[in-house]
C-alpha positions, 0 to 999 in steps of 0.5 A, a space after each residue: 532062558 530055554 525059550 530064548 535058546 530055542 528061538 535063537 536056534 530056530 532063527 539060525 536054522 531058518 537063515 541057513 537054508 535061505 542062504 543056500 537058496 540064494 546061492 542056487 538062485 545066483 547061479 541061475 541068474 548068472 546063466 540067464 545073464 550069460 544068455 541075455 548077453 549072448 543074445 545081445 551080442 548076436 543082435 548087434 551089427 558090425 562094429 556096433 558092440 565097440 561103438 556101444 562100449 565107447 558110447 557108454 564110457 562117454 556117458 559115464 564120463 570116462 572120456 570126452 571128445 578131447 581125450 578119447 583114445 585113438 583106438 576108441 575114436 577108430 571104433 566109433 569111426 568104423 561104426 559110423 562109416 560102415 554100411 556105405 556104398 563105396 562107389 558113390 561115397 563123397 564127403 557130402 553123403 559120407 557126412 549124412 550117412 555118418 549122422 544117420 549112423 550116429 542117431 542109430 547108435 544114440 537110439 541103441 545106447 539110450 537103453 543104457 543111459 539116463 537123459 543127461 548121459 544121453 545128451 553127453 553122448 550125443 554131443 561127442 558122437 555128433 562132433 565126431 560124425 561131422 568131423 571133416 578130418 574123419 570124413 576125409 579119412 573115411 572117403 580116402 580109405 574107402 576109395 583105395 579099397 579094391 572092388 570085389 572081383 567078380 569072375 566073368 565067363 571068360 576067365 573061369 578056369 576049370 569049367 566046361 565053358 572054356 574047353 
């Protein structure tokens, strides 16, 4: 009986320090996770984090091309349309650009999905990338944006050139 008590006490004593070690390790992992997340967010391009978020939701079956919210579709379209040259944007080259961006997003999201999920994301992304209404909207909105104004030599105020 005495021997059983010693074994029980010994077992209890051994478990308590192990739990404290795990608690400390959890804090370390959380700090490392925060660093990993921060590094990831710093590495993504413009609109890419939102596009990845939507793509992962599609992969998880939380949305489809038919039930995607307007905000999530906008997030994907912003990503697909970004990095375009406004001066030469037409419906034809916009579609090609959007397809290239969709394939880039697929490569990025593949880190977070299995093969079947990747197929699901692929179908939705490609359907949005080639959607005529989305392309037309992108082309018309980019055409309306004013070109950035570059001051010329003659209209620089306050410089020694105009005095």
